[in-house]
N, C-alpha and C positions, 0 to 999 in steps of 0.2 A: 370788224371781224378779225379773229386770229388768223395769222398767215397759214397755220396748220389746222386743218379740220380734224377733230377728234373722231371717235367712233361710238356707236351704241351697241351694246350687247344685251339681248333679251335672255335672261337666265331663268330657267325653271327651277324653283326652289324646293319642289317636292311637297309632301303633305304637311311639313312643318318641323320635322325632326332634322336638325343640322347634319346628322350622320347619314341622311339620305340625299344630301347634295352630291352631285357628281364631281369627279376630279376637275373637270373643265370648269364647272361652276365656281369651285373654290379658287381656282387660279384666276378666273376673271375678276372675282371680288377682291382678291389680293392686289390686283393692279389698278383697281378703279379709283378715279378721282371723285366721282359722284355716284351715289346709289339711290335710286328711287325704288321704294319697297312697298309692298302691299301688306295688309294685316295678316293674311294667311301664309305669307312667306316666312321662313325661319329668321326673324329679325332680332331675336333676343341676344344672339351672339354676333350681330353684325359689326360691332365695334372691334371685335377680335378678328373677324373674317376680312373686313375691309378697313384696316387700320389707318389708311391715309385718305379715306374718302369722306366727303360731306354726305351725310345721310338725310334723305328727304322722305318723310312719311306721306304717301299719296293713297293710303288705304281707303277702300270703300267699305261701308257697313250696310246691312240691310236697311233700306229706306233712307240712308244718309250718305251722300256722295259729296264731301266737302270740296274735292278738287275734281271738276268735270274731266271726262276723257280727253277732250280736245286740249285742255290746259296741260294735262300730263304729257301729251304729245308735244306741245309747244315747249315745255321745260326740257324734255329730252333733247330736242333739236337745238335749242338755244345753248345748252351747255356743250354739246358736241361741236357746234359752230365756233365756240370760244376755245376749242382745242382740247376739251376734257375727254377722258376715257370714261364713258357713262355706262353704268349697268342698270338695267331695269329688272329688278328681282321680283318675280311673280310666284304666287303659290301654284303648286302642281306643275303642269306643263304650259308654256306660253301659248300654245296653239290649241288647247282644249278649254274652250269657253273663257279664255283669258284675254281676248281682244288683242292678242299678239300680232295678228295679221294687220290690224289697223295701225299699230305702232310701227311695224315694218314699212308699211306704205307711206306713213308720214315722214319717216327718215329718208326713204328713197326720193320722195318729192323734193326734199330739201337738199339732196345731194350728199347726205351723210352716210358713210359706210355703216352697214348694220349686219349683225349675224345673230343666230339663234342657237342657244344651248338648251337642248331638251331637258325636261325634268320628269321626275317620277310622278305620274298622275294619280290623284287621289281616287279616281274612278276604279283603279285596280288595287292600289296600295292600302287604302283604308278598309275595304272589305277583307283584304288579306290580314290586316292587323286584328280583325275580329274572327279570324279563322275561316273566312268564306272565300273559296276560289270562285272567280267569276265564270270559269269553265271547269268541267269535270267529266271525265269519260263516263258515258252512259247516263249522264244527268243533264248536261248543257254543253252544246258544241258551238254556241255563239253567245255574245253579249252585246247589248245596245246601251250606249251612254246617252243620257238625255239631260238637257238643261231644264230644271224645274223653276227657273227664275220667273218665267211668265206662264200663265195657264196654257195647257196643251189644247189644240183644236180637236173636235170630234174625229176628224180624219186621222190625226196623229194617234189618238187614243185607240181607235179601232185597229190601226196598223200594229201598234204595240201589243194589244191584247191577243192578236192572232199570230204574232211573229214567233213566239216560243223562245226558249233560252232564258238568259238572265237579263234583267233590266236594272241598270244602275242610274240613279237620279242624283245629280248634283244640284245644290241650291234649291232643294225641293220641299223644305219644311212648310213654308207658307202655303204652297199650293198642293200639299199632300192630300187634303180632303177631296179636292176636285179630281186629282189624278187617280186615287184609289176608287172613287165612285165611278169615274169614267171607264176605268179598266173593267170593273165589275159589270157595268152596263153593256159593255161590248163582249161579254162572255168569259172573262177570266174567272177561274175557279175562286170562289170566296175564301177557300181554305189555302190558297197559295201562300207559302211562307214569305214573310217580310222581315227585314231587319233595318233598324235605323242606328247608325254608328256616329256618335257625336265626338268631336274633338280628337279625331284619329291621330295616333302616334304622339299623343301628349299624355301627361300625368292625369288628365281629366277625361281620358277616353272612356266611353260607356256605350254599351250596346243594349238596345231595346228590341225584343222579339215579339212577333205576333203573326197574324195572317192578314190577307187583304181586307177581311171584314172586321178585324179586331185591332189593327195597328194604330188607328186613330185614338181609340180608347186607351191603349197601352201607352201611347206617346203623351197624351194629356196626363195620365196618371204619373208618368215618370218626369214630367216637366221638360220634355225634349226641346232643345233650342238649337240654333245655328252656331257654328257650321256643323253640318251633318251630311252623311251620305246614306241614301236609301237603296237597299238591295231587295229586289223582288224576284223570286224564283226558287226552284227546288234546291239550288246550291246552299240556300240559307240553312238547310238541315245539317250541313256539314260544319256549322259554326262551332266556335269555342273548342271544347275538348274532343269533338268528333260527333258522329251521328247520334250517339246516345244522349249526350248532354244537350245538343241542339233540339233533338226530338222532345226531351223532357221540358225544355224551356217553352217550346211551342205548345206542348200539351197543357202546361200550367197556365199559359196565357188563354188558351181556349176554355179551360175550366173556369177561370176567374171571370171571363167576359161572356161565357155562354149563357143560354137561357136557363 
């Protein structure tokens, strides 16, 4: 073991645009000896941002996890114990469905100093990129962020359907059919506006609009895929160029998919 123990810094990379990295994130990358990065982190410019670092791709893809979480944690700790300044670059914010808490615990167990640099979460930034505010005066005074990675339980769906405000679903494309059906079953208005924003803050960003009852049809028609953020709520009407444009998009979707 190196006489000097290094450090681990968990860095939130934001939704993917390098310009949305924080100043602290840029500084940490510039000093890094090793960077472990995810597929949703801003990695295309990593060679420039971390010029002295060894870059290790540990990204997971839907249904394909080439490097298990416990192995990622082992690699983090091993490099730090050898004296390296290690950065774990994660998409969004490390503590928003990023398993950052588990990585912090692994470092602490091994006696490795660890700190966290927050990132711009896609739960707020990607809707904003599509012109959707997650809260809006007289429209929504709360928002709930949900992981759609696994199916929601009936109790969770019932709670969400009655909570009001805006629902933001991350990693929810695979389970979107069960989520929309469940929300409708527990009383959510079938006409509730829904938007699916793919590839937020990239040149491939695309928004698909519909309602609770039509968004599945619209998504299939558009060939929607991951990564994408789903927004459910009246704030969706504020999307794009404003109320008129969003209302027109929702009206068009209803006309196409209606009886």
